[in-house]
N, C-alpha and C positions, 0 to 999 in steps of 0.2 A: 397509518397512517404514512404513507411513503416522503420521508424526506428528499425533497432534489439538490443535487450543487453543480453548477456551471461550471466549469474545468475551461482552465485560460493555458491553451499549447500552441507555440507556435504562429502568433496573431490570429489563432484562432482562437475555439469554444465548442466545447459540447454536453451536453445535458446528462450526469449521472446520476446514480443513487450514492445517498450521502458515506455506506458503510465499501462500496466503490470505490470512492473520494478518497476516503480516508486510509484503504488499504494503497491506493497509488497511491498518495503520497510518502508513506512510511516505505512503502518500498525505493520508491524516487530517491531517499534519503539514505536508505539503506545501501545502495547505489551506487550513491555519490561519495558516500564513504569509503568505500571501499575500488573507487575509481572505475567502475562497470558499469556497463552499461544492457539492457533487454528490449528486446520488444514485446510487448504486452497485447490480450484483444481483451475486451471490454464493451458490455453493452451499454449501449448509447444513444442517445437522440440528439440527429445532428443541427447545424442551425437551419436548416430547413424545415426541421417539425419531424423528420423521418428519423424511422425508430431501426436500428442496426445494429452496425459490434466497430468500435473504431480500433486501430492499431496506431498504439504511443509506441516511439522508441522513448525511453528514458534512462538518465544515467547521471552522471556528474555535471554535464552545461542542461541539463535540462532546467526549464522556466515555468512550472505549472502554480497557476494562482485557484483559486477554491473557494468560491463564492453560492450562499444559499442562496435559492430561487422558491418560487411559488409550485407549492405541490401539484402535480399534471394529475394525478390520481396511477401512476405507471409505476412498476414495481422494476425496477433496472440493478438492485442487487442479485448475483448469481454465490450462490451458496460454495459450490464446486471454488469459484474463480476465490472468491475472498480465503478458501481456508489455501487453495495453493500459494495464492502471495503471502499467506503469514509467514509458510513453510518457508518460502524463497527469502522471506526477511530474516527467519530464524537462522538460515542458513550464513546469512551474511556476517551476526552477527560472531565478534569472536571467543573463541571460545573461551570456557571458567572451569578450570580447577576445580575439583572436586577433592572432597574431602574423603579420603577412607574411614574405613570402622575402627584401622589398629593406629588413627592420624593422633588419638587422645593419649594415644596409651605411652607415649614421652613425656608427657605433659607431668610436671614435680606440681601439684597441686598444692603443699603443704607453703609455697610463698606467702 
């Protein structure tokens, strides 16, 4: 079963797959955190019911609202797009220091 989401953006709306909506929301949040924007192209159904793609400019000032709607039997999730968005979100996350194998060698375990 394909879950559909109505994504409200800039005074209009489009219908997208649930995974696409979740990825767009995560990416918009990550972009806002670093005060950047990006243009993304996603598969969508327009307000008039036509299937195609939508281009969204998302960033710090984006106001998005996602709401579940009735399933229309259309799969709008796009695995390559989802992976690309996940990688973009990960790239925007702050780097975290990694402990090296030798980092515990100076620890006094007799405390």
